[in-house]
C-alpha positions as CSV (number, residue, x, y, z in Angstrom):
1,M,0.0,0.0,0.0
2,H,2.8,2.4,0.9
3,L,4.5,1.7,-2.5
4,L,1.3,2.5,-4.3
5,V,1.0,5.9,-2.5
6,K,4.6,6.7,-3.5
7,A,4.0,5.7,-7.1
8,A,0.8,7.8,-7.3
9,A,2.6,10.8,-5.8
10,A,5.4,10.6,-8.4
11,L,2.8,10.1,-11.2
12,C,0.8,13.2,-10.1
13,A,4.0,15.3,-9.8
14,A,5.1,14.2,-13.3
15,A,1.7,15.1,-14.7
16,V,1.8,18.6,-13.2
17,V,5.3,19.3,-14.3
18,G,4.6,17.9,-17.8
19,T,1.5,20.0,-18.2
20,W,3.4,23.1,-17.0
21,F,6.2,22.4,-19.5
22,L,3.7,22.0,-22.4
23,D,2.1,25.3,-21.5
24,E,5.6,26.9,-21.6
25,V,6.2,25.3,-25.1
26,K,2.9,26.7,-26.4
27,K,3.7,30.1,-25.0
28,A,7.2,30.0,-26.6
29,R,5.8,29.0,-29.9
30,S,3.2,31.8,-29.9
31,N,5.9,34.3,-29.1
32,N,8.3,33.0,-31.8
33,A,10.9,32.3,-29.1
34,P,13.9,30.0,-29.9
35,W,13.4,26.3,-29.6
36,Y,15.4,26.1,-26.3
37,A,13.3,28.7,-24.5
38,P,11.0,26.2,-22.8
39,Y,14.0,24.3,-21.4
40,L,15.2,27.5,-19.6
41,S,11.9,27.9,-17.8
42,P,11.3,26.5,-14.3
43,P,9.5,23.3,-15.5
44,G,12.2,22.8,-18.2
45,L,15.0,23.1,-15.6
46,I,13.1,20.6,-13.3
47,I,12.9,18.1,-16.2
48,L,16.6,18.6,-17.1
49,A,17.6,18.1,-13.5
50,A,15.5,15.0,-13.2
51,L,17.0,13.6,-16.4
52,S,20.6,14.3,-15.2
53,V,20.2,12.5,-11.8
54,P,21.1,9.1,-13.3
55,I,24.1,10.5,-15.0
56,W,25.4,12.1,-11.7
57,I,24.7,8.9,-9.8
58,K,26.8,6.9,-12.4
59,I,29.6,9.4,-12.3
60,F,29.9,9.8,-8.6
61,S,29.3,6.2,-7.4
């Protein structure tokens, strides 16, 4: 049961950050911003940080 709660929390957080990131992509496209602009926004940085965690674990372990 405890594992199910943890998985649900992670899934909800991923859904919120993903939706936030897609909103930033739509805003950047409507403003004719460069392709990398959404990645420099807060949700983009959260996603990049989450993707870099396995790399840092591999390097420093």
